N, C-alpha and C positions, 0 to 999 in steps of 0.2 A: 691415685695416679697410676700405681702399679697394677691395680685391678683393672683399670680401663684398658691398659696395654695388653694384659692377658686376655681380656674379653674380646678385644679387637682381633688379636692374633687367633683366638679360638674361632671367631666368626669367619675370618679369612680362610682358615683351614677347613672349616665346615663347608664354606662356599666352594672351595677348590674340590673337595671330595664329591660334592653334589655335581659339580660341572664335569668332572671326569667320567661320570656315569654315562654321559652322552657320547663318549668316544666309541665308535662302532666296533673296534677290534674285538672286544670281549663278547660281542653278540653273535659271533660265528660259531656257536655251539651246535654243530650238526652231526648227525649220524647218517652218513650215506648208506645205501643198501649193502647188505652182505652179498657179494658177487660169487665168491668161491672160497672154500676153506680147505686147508691142507688135510691130508689123510693122517690123522694123529696116530702115533704109535700105541697109545693107550687112552682109555677114557679118563683115567686118573691124571695123566699128564695134561690133557685138555682142561680138566677141572682146575688144576693148580695154575695153569697158564691164565685161565679166565679170572681166577681169584686175584692173582698178583700182577698180571701184565696187560690184560685186555683193555683196560681203560685208555691206554695210550697206543696199543698196538693192534687195535681192531676197530671196526666201525660200530662197535657196541658199547661205546663209552657211556658210563653212568655220570651224569653231570650234577655234582653236588650244588647245594645252595650258593656256596661262595664262588662258584664259577660264573655267577651273575653279578658280582660286585667288583667293580674296578678299584684298584689296579690288579687285584689278585686274578680276576678273570682273564686279564691279558696274559699272564704267566701260564695259567691252566690251558688256555686255547693254544698258545705257542707250543707248550710241551706236547699236547695231543697231536697237533699238526706235524711237529717234528718227528714224534714217535711213529706216526702212521707213514711218514715219508721214508723212514728207514726200514720199516718192517711192519706189515699189516696182514694179519691172518684172514681178514675179511675180503681181501682182494688178491687171492692166490693166483689168479689168472695173469697177473703181471709179475715182472721180475722183482724179487725181494732181495735187494742187494746186501742186507745185513742179517738175513735169517741164520746163516751159519755161525754168526758171532753171538747169537742169543745165549747159548749155554755158557760160553766163556764169560760174558758180562754178568750173568747171574752168579757164576762161580766166584768171580772177583769182587762181588758186592757192589758192582756199578749199577745193577738193576735189581729191583725197582729203585728209582731215584730216592735218595734219603729224604728229600723234601716231601715225597709222596706218602711215606709211611706214617707220620703222625696223624694224618686225617683219614688213613685207610688201614686200620688195624688188621683187617682180614688179609692184607697183602704181606703181613709179617709171617714168614714161613719158619717152621722149626727146622733144625738141621736135617732131619730125616725128610721132610717135605721138600726142602731145597735140593737135596740129593736126588729125590724122585723127579723133580722138575727138570733138573740138569740132564738126567738120563733121558727123559722124555723129549726134551729139546734136541739133544744129540741124535736120538733115534728118528725123530720126525724130520729134522732139518739138516742133519749132518753137522760136521764141525769145520772150522776154518782150516785146520790142518789137513783134513781129508780133501777139501776143495783145492788146497795148494798142491797136493800130490797129484790130483787129476789134471790140474793145469800144467804141471811139469811133464806129465806123461804125454800130453797133446803136443808139446813143443818138439 
């Protein structure tokens, strides 16, 4: 009797898992063309950025196998879309509202997202690499503090 209940529950869960694969949200794994890229302060800064940040903040996302399996695919696509909307180095021709916050977010450990690191070991930076990346982001994009100072000068 108990086995039947477990088998039935397992079959229901399997059916649900198979059914959610048809939900189209996870299918939007696209890489639009690279339109324009910033002038990087150094090749090393660009290299570190592409190693740790570009999957979500460029149009050159590497889509791993699990990005094709719901419900994980929904989270991956959402994270990439959100990352690109905040800051996208492949579309430098449009305003990048959060570019100046990039160094600060890396410094504070907010980026890369902790959920990203277990499946992307290459994005784990040593302390020295993190310092290099922060310096490159500040040199390439500026800082939020410098932007605030410029805004105050305009007023």
